[in-house]
N, C-alpha and C positions, 0 to 999 in steps of 0.2 A: 504494499499499500504506499502511495506517495501523498504526503499532505503538504499542501502549498500553504505557507505561513510566512509571517515576518521573521526574517533571519537576523534582526538587529540584536547586538550583544545585550545580555541581561534580560531578554524576554523569556518568560516561563509559559510553557505549553500545558494547558489544562486537558485532563481527561474528559471528554464530554459525557462520561458515566458516572464516574465516582468523584470527580473534580480534583483528583490528585494532580500535583504540579510537577513538571519535568523540565530539565534545563535544555534538552535538545529534542528535535523531532524524532531522531532515531530512537531515543529512550522511550518516548511515548509510543512509537510504533511497536516496540518490543512489548510494552506493557498490554496494549490492546490485543496483541497476538497472543500472549501468554495467560492473561487472566481471562477465563471464561465468562466471568460476570461482566466484564467491560468490552468483550468483543462483540460489537454490534454488526459486524459485516459478515453476513452469511458466507460460508465456505463454497466457493465456485463448485458446480457440479462436476466440472472436469477433473478438479482435485479431490472432490469427496468420494468418487467412485472409481475403483481400479478398473483397468480395461479387461481383467479376466481373474478368475480364482487363483490366489496366491501371488498375483503380479504387484508391483509396486505402483503407487499412485503417480501419475504424471500430469502436467499441465502446461499449456502454452504461455509465454510470458513475453509482453513487449515492454521494453524499457521506459518508453515515452509515452504510454497510453493509460487510461483509466484513472487519473488523478481524482482526489475528492478534495473539493475547495471549502467544504463546510460540513459540519454535522448538524443533527437535530433539526433539519428543515423539514417543512410540513409535505408529506407524501399525499397521495390522493385522498385518503381517509382523514388525515389531519386537516386537510383543507376544508373539509365539511364542517369544522368546528367555527369557520369564519362565516357561517350562514346567519342570515338576518334573525332567525328565530331560535339560535343556539342557546340564548340566555334563558328561554323558556324550558329547555330541555335539561336544565340543571335538576329540576324536580320532576319532570315527566319526559322521559327520553323520547316518547313516541308523539310528542306535540307535533302538530295541532290535533292529533287523535287522542282520545281520553285515556288510552292505555294499550297494552299489548293486544287485549282481546279485541278492541275496536280496530286497531291497525290490521290484524290478521284476517278479520272479517272483510275489511275493505280490500285487501290484497286479493283474497279470494274472489270477491265479487268482480274486481276489475279483470282478473285473469280469464274468467270463465264466463261471464255474461256481458250482454250489450247494455247500453244505456237504459232502454225501455224495461228490459228484464230487471236490472238493478233497482229501479224505481219501484216496480211492482213488488218486488221481494221486501224492500223496506217498509212498504205499506200494508204488508200482510198482518193479520191479527196476531199470528204467531210471533212475529217480530215485536210488535207492540207489547205483547203479554211479557216479554223479557225486558232486561234494563236496554232501553233505547240508546242506539248510538247517537253521537252528536250531530251526525249528519242525517238528513231525512230524505235526500234524493240523490241520484246519480250525479247530478250537476254539482251539488254541495260537497259530495265525496270526492269528486275529481278536483275540486278546488282545493281541498285540504292535501291531496296527493301532490298537487301542483306547487305546495308551500314546502315540500321537502327538498333538502338539498340535491342539486341536479349535477349532471355531468356538462360536457361542452354542449353549447347552446345551438339549436337549429335555426337556420336562417332560409329565406325565400328570396330569390333574386329573379327578375324578369328579364329573360334574354331577348333583346331585340334584334331581329334579323332584317336589317335594313336593305331593301331592294328584293326581297324574297317574302312572299305572302305564305303564312301558315294557317292550317284550317282552325287551329285552336291556339290561345296564347301559350307561350313556352316559359314555364317556370322552373326554375332549378332550386330544388330543396337540397340544402347542405349543411354541412359543419366544416369549420376550419380544421383541416387535417393535422396542423401543428397542435392545436388544443386537444385533439383526441388522441395524438400521440403522447402528450404530456400526460394524459389522463391514464392511458395504458401503462406507460413506462413507470409511473409513480404509484401504480396499484399494489398494496401490500400483499393481495391474495397471491401474487406471482413471485414474492421475494425469494422463495427457495427454489424456484424454477427458472431464474433469470441468469444469464451469463454476460459477461462483458469480454469475450474472448477477442484476440486481435484479428484484424481483417486487413488484407494486403494493401489496402489504400491509406492505412495508417501512417505510413512514411510520408505521405504527401500532407498530412495534417499538422497542426501546431502541437508541441509536446504537451501532454496532459489530456489530449482529447479522448473522448469516449464516444463511439459511433452507436448511434440508435439505428439499426438496420430496418429499413422500411419494406413491408411487403404489402402488395395490393392485389386485390381480386375482383373481379367484375364478370357479369354475364347478363344476358338479356332473357327474360322469361315471359311467358304468357301466363295471365292470372285469371282469365275467364275460360270457360270450357264450351265449346262448340259455338257460341255466340258472344258478342260484345267486341271482340278484337282488342281488349285491353292488355298492354304489356308494361313491364317495369324493367329498369336497367340499373340496379343498385351497383355501389361500389363499397368494398369492405377494406379494412386497413387493419394490420397488426405489426408487431415488430419481431425480427428474427432473434432478438435477444432472448426470448422467452422459448423454452425447451420445445424441440420440435414435436415430440409426442403429445404435448399439451396443445401445441398450436393446431394440431390435426384434428381435434374434436371441437365441433361447433357449439357444444354444450358448456364449454369451460369459459365462455365469454371473453376469450382471448381477442377475438375479432370484434370490430365496431364497424357499423355502417356509417359512412362519412357522407354519401350523396345518393339521391335517386335521379339519375340522368333523366333529362327530358328527352322523349323520342318525338320530334317535331314532324308533323305531317304537311310537308311543303306542296304548295299548290303550283306544280311545275312538271315538266316531262319527267316520266318515270325513270329515265336514264340518268337523272341528276339527283334524284332523292337521296339514295344511300351515300353519295359523296357530300351532299349538304349536311346530311345528318353526322357523318364522321366528323366534318369541320365543327359543327356544334359541340359534338362530344369532346374533342380535344380542347376546345375553348373553354368548356365546363370545368376539365380536369385542371386547366390552368388556374381557374378561380379558386378551386377547392384546395389545391395543392401549392398555391403561391408562396405561402410562408415556410412550408417545408423545403421548397427549392431554395429559398433565400438562406434558410439556416443550414443547408447542405454545403453552401459556400462560405458562410461567415461564422456559422456556430452560434449556439445559445446555451444559456443555463437551464438545467432540467434536473429535477430531483427524482432519484431512484426509489424503489419501494422501502429501502431501509432508512430514508431520510437524509441521504448524502447528496450534496450538490455536486454536479458534474457538469463539464464543458462539453456539449454533444454536437455531433454533426448528424444529418439526417439523409443519407443517400438512399435511393431507390435500388434495392439490390435484387428484388424478385416480384415478378407480376405473374399471376395465375390466371389462365384465360384458355378458351378453346380455340380452335385454329382460326375461324373467322374473325374473333376478337384480337388474335395476335397479329393477324394481317392488318387489321384497322390501326392498331397501336403502332405497328412499325411502318405504317403508310405505303404498304406494298399493294399491288393487284392480287386478285385471286389466283393467278397463274405463276406466282412467284413464292419462294419460301421467305417467312418472316425472319428466319434465323440466318440463312446462308445465301449466297448469290444463286443458288440453283433455280431454275425456271421449270416450267411444266414438262418440257421434253426431257429433262435430266431427273425427273422425280425418282424413276425406278432403276437408275444405273448403279446405285450403291456407292458413289464415290462421295467422299466428304469434301464439299466444296468450301472455299473461303467464307468466313463470317460476314454477314451483312451488317458491319458496324454502323452506328448511328452516324457517324461522321461523313461515311460514304453517301447515306440518304441526304443528309443536310447539304452536301456539296451538289448533288444532283438537283435538289430543290432550289438551291440557290441560283444555278445556272439556268434552270428552267423558268424561275420567276423573272430573271432578266430579259428572257426571250418572250415571254407570254404573260400577259396580265392574268393573276390568279382568279380574277372575278370574271373573266370571260371564260365561263365555267365549261362550256363545250369544247372550245379549242384548247384550252389548259388540260382538260381531262383526256383528250386524245393524245396530246403530246406526253402527257404523264404515263399513260398505258404503253407507249412505245418505249419507255424507260422502265417498265414493270412496277411503276409507282400508282398509288390510288388517286391522287389528285389533292390530298391534304397537304397544304402548304406550310402550316405552323404546327408540328408535332408538339405535344406538351412537354416531351422529354428533351427538347433540343437545348434548354437552358438549365437543366437539372444536373448539377455537377456529379461527376462519377458515374452518371446513369446512362447505360447503353443498351439498347433493345437486343443486340446480339447476346447480351450477357444477362439482362434481367428478366427476359421472356423465358420462364422455367419451363422444362419438360412436364408435360401433363400426362400423368399416369391414366386417368380416367379416359380421356378422349383419344389420347394418342395410342394407348396401348389397348384398353378394355373395349372401347368404342370401335377401334380399328379392328380388333378380333371379331366383333360381332357382325360388322358391316362386310368385312372382306373374308378373313381366315375361316370363320364359321360356314360362310356361304359357299367357299371352295370346297369344303368337306361335304357339305350337303349335295353339292353337285355330283360328287364322286361317289358316296355311299347310296344316295337316293334319300328322299325324306322319310319313306316308310321304315327303311333299315336303320336310319340313325335314330328315329324315335323308339324303335324296338329296343336298341341297345340301351338307351338312357332309361328307358321305362323298367329294365331288367336290372339295374344296377342295385347293389345292396344298400340300403338305407343306413347312412351314417348320421349320428347326432350331430348337429351343428352345421350341417349343409343342406341345400335344398335337394330334394328328390323330385325330378321331372317326371311325376306319375302320367302325364298325358303327352310326353314327348317334348321336343324342343323346336321342331321345324315350324310350327304354326305361329310361334310368337313373334310379333312385330316389333315390340319395345321392350326392353329389359332394364333393370338396374345394374349398376357396377358390381354389386355382389353376385347377381345371376350370371353375369359375364364370367366372373371368376369361377362360379360352380361348374360351368360348361368347360372352361378352360382345364379344369382339373383332370378331367377323364377323356378329353378329345383324342388324345394320342393312342391310349390303349383301345379306344373304341374303334378307330379307323384301321388299326393294325390288323393284317391279315385280309384285308379288302382292298385297300388302295395299293397303288405301285410303291416300290420301296423308295425311289426318289422322292415321291410325292410326300410320303410319311416323313422322310428326313427334312424336307422343306418345312412342313408344318411344325415339326418337332423343334427344329431350330429357332423358329419365331416364338414358340412357347417358352423355350429356354431363355430367349432374349427378354420376354415379358417378365418372367419370374427373377432373373437377374437383375433387371432394372428396378425392381421393387425392393432390393435390399436396403435396410436402414444404414448400413455402413458400406464403404468401398475402400479397396486398396488398388495399387497399380495392377495387380495381377487379376483381381476381380473385374476391373474396367476392360483389361485386355480379353478376358474370357466372354464378357458381354459382347463386346466388339467381333470377337471370333464367331459367336453365334449369328450375329446378323450377317457376317461374311459368308458363313455356310449357307443361309438362306439364298442369297444371291448367287452362289454357285450352283444351286439345284432348282432355283425358282422356274427354270424351263419346264419341270415336270408339271407345273400347274397349268401352263400353256397347252401343253401336250395332252393333258387330261380334259381339256377344255372346260376347266373349273371356273375360270374368270369369264363370267358372261355379263352382258348388258341386254337391254330391251331388244337389241338388233341381232344378237347372237353373240359368239365367242369374242373376246377381247385379247389382242395379242401383243399387249403392252402393260407395263405397271407404273404409269403415269399417276401415281397416287399421292396426293399431297402429304398424308400422314406417313407414308411410307419413307418419304424423304426426311420427315422430322426425326425418325429413329437414328439416323446417323448423327445428330446433334446431341444425343444423350452423352456419349463418351466425351464430348467436348464440354458440355455443361457441368458435369459432376465435379471436376477440380475446382470450378469456380463457385458453385452454389452448394455443393454438398448432394446428399441423397435426393433423387427426385420425388420420392413418395412423400417427403415433407411438404411438397408443394402441390399435391394432387388436388384437382378441382372438386373432389367428392366433398370436401369441407364446404366450399362456397355453394355447392348445389344444395346441401342441407340447410344453408342459411337463406337460399331462395325461399325455401318453404317457410322457414320461421319468421323472415323478414318481409316477405311478400304475399305468398299464396294463403297462409293461414290468417294473417291478420286482415286480408282483404274480405275474408268471409265475415268479419265483424264490422265492416264499414257499410255505408249506405249504397255502394257500387256506383256511385255517380262519378262520371268521368272528370269533372271539374274539380272534385274535392277528395277523392279516394286516397290520393298519395299523402295529402295532409292529414287525414284521419289515421292512416297507418303510421305516420310519423308521431302522432300523439300517443297512440298506443304503445309503440315500442318505447317512447321515451319514459312512459310511466312504468313499463315493465323493467327497464334499466334502472330507473331511479329506486323502484321497490326492492329489486335484488340487492342493489348496493346498500340501500338504508336498512334492510333487514339484517344484514351483517354487522353494519355500523351500530345500530341500536343494541344489538346483543353484546357487543364488546363494550359499548358505553355503559350500558346497565350493569354490567359485571365488573366495571372498573379495570377492564382488561387492557393491555397494550394494543395499540393500533399498528405496530410493527409486528409482522409475521415471521418470527425467527424460531428456527428449530435448534434446541439446545445439544441434541444427540445427532450423530452423523448416521444416517441410514445407508446401510451397504445394499440392502434389496429395495427396489423400488416396485410398487404395485400401482395398478392403473386406478387412480382415483382422482376425483375432482379437487381442485387445489382449494376452492373456498371450503368444500365440504370437509377436506382433510384438516384445514385450520380450525374448524369448529370441534372436529373429533378430538384434537390435541387439548384445546383451552376449555371446551364446555361441552363434554360428551353428553351430559344429560339433556342437551338442547337439539340434539341432531335431527330429532323428529320434525322440528320445525323447517328444515331446510330440505329441498328436494334436489336430487342430483342423479346421475346415472349409476346404476348399481356397482359398487366398487368390486375389483377382483378379489376373490377370497384367497388368502394366502395360506395354503395347506401345508407349507413348509414350517409354519409356527407350532401346529398341533397335530399335523397328520403323520402317518407312517412315512419314513424315509427309507431309500435304498441305501445300500451298504457304502457308496461313496457320497451319499447326500445330495445327488444331483437330481433325483426324482422323489416327489412327494405323492402319496396315495391317501385316498379318503373312502372309507365306507361308512354307512349310517350307522348309529348306536344300535338301533333296533334292526335285526336282520329281516329278510323277506319271510324266511322259514326258519322256526327255531326247534331244536332239539328233535331232529328227524334222523332215524337210522339210515345207513348207507343203503341197504336193500330198497328202501322207499325211494330213494334219489335215483337208484338204477332204473326203477321203472318210470319215474317222472321224467328223467332226462334222457332215457333210453341209451345209457352207457353201461353196457355189460361188463366191461373190463374195469370199471372204476373201483369195485371193492378190492380187486387183486392190487390195483395200483396204490390203493390207500394203506393196505397191509404192508406192502413193500416200502413205502415212504416212511411209515411209523417204526418199521423195523430198522431202517437205515438211521433213523434219527436216534431211537431209544433202545434199540437192540430187540433180539428175537422174542424175548419173553415179556415184552412190554404188555402192561394191563390197560394200555389206553386203545387197544384194538377195537374194542366194542363200544368206545365213547360215541354218544350222539353228536350230530352236526348242526351247525348254524349256517344258513346258506343266504347269500345275496344275489339279486339279479343284475347288479351292475356296480360298478366302482369308478372312481375318478382318479385321473392320473394328472400330474401338473409338473412342467419342466420349467427351467430357466431358459431365457432366449439364448441360442447359440451365437447369435449376432451381436446382442448386447447382454452379456452374461449377469449383470446386475438386475435385469428385468425379470419379473416373474410373470410367466404367461398365463393365459386363461386355462383352466383345467379342462380335460377332455374326458367325456364319458365313455366308458367301455362296456357293452352290454353283453350279458350271458343268459339269456332267457331260455327256459325249457320250451319243448314243442307245446304249441297251443293251436287253437283253431285258425288263428291268423297267420301263424308261423308253424306249419306242420313238422318241420325239422328243426325247429329252434330259431332263435335270433341272437347270434353270436358274433362278436367282432374279433379282429385280428390285431395281435401285438407282435413286437419284437422282444426276445429274451437274450440276455448275456448268459452264455453257458461256459463254463470253463473245461477245456480238454485236460484231463489229469495226466495223460501220457506226454504230451509235448508242452504242456503249460501255456497254451494259447487261447486267447478269446475269439470266439467265432460267433457268428450271427445265426439266430434261430428265429424262424417265422412260425408263429402258432396262432391257432384259433382257441379262444377262451370259452370252454364249454360250461364251467361252473365255478363260482367264487364262494369259498366256504372256510370254516374253521371248526376246530373241536370245541364241543360244549365245555364251559367252565364249571359245570356242575360236577363235583367229585373231587378227587385229590388234585393239587396244583400241577398244571401242565408244565413242561420244560420249554423254555423260550421259543425253540424253533417249532414247537407244535402248538403254541398259543397264538402265533401270529397268523393272519389270513393266508390261505393257500388258493391255488387255482389249478383246476384239471384242464389240460390243453391237449389239443390234437395238432400233430406237427406237420409242417410242409418241408420240403427239400428243395435246394436251388438247383435247377436244371441248366441255367445259362446266366452268365454274368452280363452287365450292359455292354461290355466291349465286344462281346460276341454277336450282338445285333445292333450295328452302328445307326440303323434307321429309328428303332424305337428308344434304344438306350435305357432299358428297364431290366431289373432282375425278372427272371421267370422262375416260378415255383410250381411244384405239384405236390398233392397229399402224399404223405408217407403212409404206406400200408405194409402189412405183413401178413404172410400165408400160414395158417394154423395147420396142424397135423391132419386135420380132415379136409384140408383143402380150402377152408373159408378165408376170405380176405377182410381183413378189418384194419381200421385206422390206427395208427400209432399214437398212443397217448401217454402222458406223464403228468405227475404231480410236482409243482415246484411253488415256492414261496411267492406271494404276490409282489414283493418287493424286487424280485428278479425281472420284472418287466421295465423296459427302457423306453419304449415309444409305443404310441397307438398308431397303426398304419393302416392302409386300404389295398385290398386286392380287386383287380379288375378280371373278370373272366376272359380267357381267350375265346372270343366269340366265333373265330373262323370267318369264312367267306359268308356265311348267312347265320343270323342268330337263332338259338333254338326257341321257337315259339312257345314250347310246353313250360319253358322256364319263367319264373316270376321274380319280383325283386326279393320275395321271402325265401326263395329256394336257390338263388343263382349261385351263392357260397357253397351250396350243398352238392348240386347236381353237376357242376362243372368240376374237372379234376386239375387242370392247368390254368394258372393265373399269372397277371403281370402284378409285380409290386410297385404300386403307383408312386412315381418319383415326384408327382406334382400335387399330392393330396393337401399339402399347404406349404406356405414359403419356407417356414422354419425346418420342416421335414426335408424339403428340396435341398437345402443348405447342409443340414446334418448329413444326409445321404451322400451328398458330393464330397463332403470333408471327411467323414469317417468310414464309409463303406464303399467308396467307388474303387 
């Protein structure tokens, strides 16, 4: 830490916490570092968490950055104390409401009812029979809510389009982006999730500067269905200083809406409408972000969540948008890449073209404006198109220091990968297999908990969510294997490899190279798609790959060193916010074209105010600190809303008052652990079946070999004369398995449910999932991989004498598979192939090989996809596919974590 202070001789430096005086800055810094009571600076996340188990903590350091210029400055919550009515809150924290009960009622009514419904509720006899609130109508209640401390102010500016007539007045509804940035940057909710890591442009800034990295996101969305034709075009802002996994969740309130862009309807020739709208859009961004652009050049003072004053700069480092929006931002035409110098005829050749830097575009526009008046729209647009430009002459980013569209336009996982898969890759597979065969394969896949099962097939669906795109990607390779040409399979598999590799949360030089190699493999084999006539249009087969999104794939490897992992900039977050900030609030408005945007702004402003005031009032009422500091250092991170986590730490008895996404349950704290503590397990306290004899379970599960296996296991553990042989059993139909992330070892993943249900009417052969086991070979002392289907989860009853530890823990009865080929032996599919292990008895009967192992020997939950062959067996269903087929693919793409683990540990 660097503290800027007067260095005159004789000056004493006071500790901002305990007021102890020190003769030098160095002594003060040592005191702040060593004394935990006075250390008011949260340990940066990069220092707090090691990169892997047993590894040392490391962090980046920039000698001239991140100076603190003052302590005890008001953060976002502290600034609420300066509100006009704060004096009244000395005795009643919830003023102007009568108390907590009255406030919570108002918050509930505001969130769930419209004005008319609220007024009718307040006039019910039921309401009057109880203690009446101070407000008697919706209007009065909203007046009370508007008297609460608010965040950045909303404004309305009329946009005058001189010389061009619009069908309706053009109003820009916006907030100052710099004020919103201050609000987010100083929010104590994010104190423990904010970093001030160095960025490469720090060498170009004054000593002591802190960079507040601006991220923007925008998209246009319709808000009426079938009729009305109403659209909204919001823009959202956050800062990259906040941890990426927090930013990726729309529910954490990390993002703030800064503007609702007008969508003017110009009364002119249709050829010019989109150009004029784009010019208005850039003009509006200029208005909203004017102060951000100034501070990116000159810097400004800003208070961080811990109350430390910093000298900050605000460059635009990332912008999340779909392809049409990216082209509008970069001011290029639809037949040009917004990232590189590639044009339409070059989109499919797989070459990495030079970046389309902003300076190149500005130079071309400057020359064009000298030759043609920009307001001679028809002539200017024609000349611009010849240069692959859109015709926007004043890009908003042209005077934003350090901001370059070739760098800040982030690769978009949702549209560039998942939507590209559905629009192209999936259609190619459907052409090759046929819609009926493809539907039959997906319909017969085993149902796994946590992923969608397409019971009615996939070919008929015209529109899907990003999650459904991912669920199809998981199994598409194994589905087309055996039907499509080998080169075609290799082409599709290379693209799916690229999609999975691009979604990694961390990258190294080797992983970037592997991702580029997968894209290169696609381009080497893509002729197979043309040969199969799989790429088709309305007029028949298409013999080129001039697909704009395909060209964008080449920019991923170039963007990662500059921006980091693309997954943190996915537009799935902004798509969620389109629902919460546009579509859902619109249903609570009067639906009037002239005023619905203003009504939505008022609704969202009240929601934001209520959310912030709720936490502030809780802390204030309990005289808790408005600085959110963690005393101990957490080595394990679970998925939890930051505001909810703050309440859990300081006032757990009040958590029922706050709503947040359900946090990830950490089974590593109380569950069963594997021998190396890398896997946690959970079974319910009460079993599904209690105190049942082995013979009963033989009949229920149809496992004739189970009693012999149980006797052998008990004999192995406790000797041949064990008196536990006749002990009753407790049985569970499922268990949960939880891992740490391989890519981010400190992160605890969601638990996975593994099923082991006995035969039933719905599942005549049982419903049992597949896992991996680690088994040690005693002969060669080698660890090898075992694939097994869990048929039963059980343990010996505790009734009777005390069980030895190895018999007291949960056990599983599994049926084994054997590996028949490794991925390298099938370069097209690149998956393990397995088949059931069977043994022939003395009487010639064939039986599956089973064994009993401790539950804690399980390492992963995996997925098997049957080898369907050229045509799927129509007699098989999803309930029987794992039982009636003999050979399977061990699915490499069941989830991103397993994909990485498989390629790292088992390849």
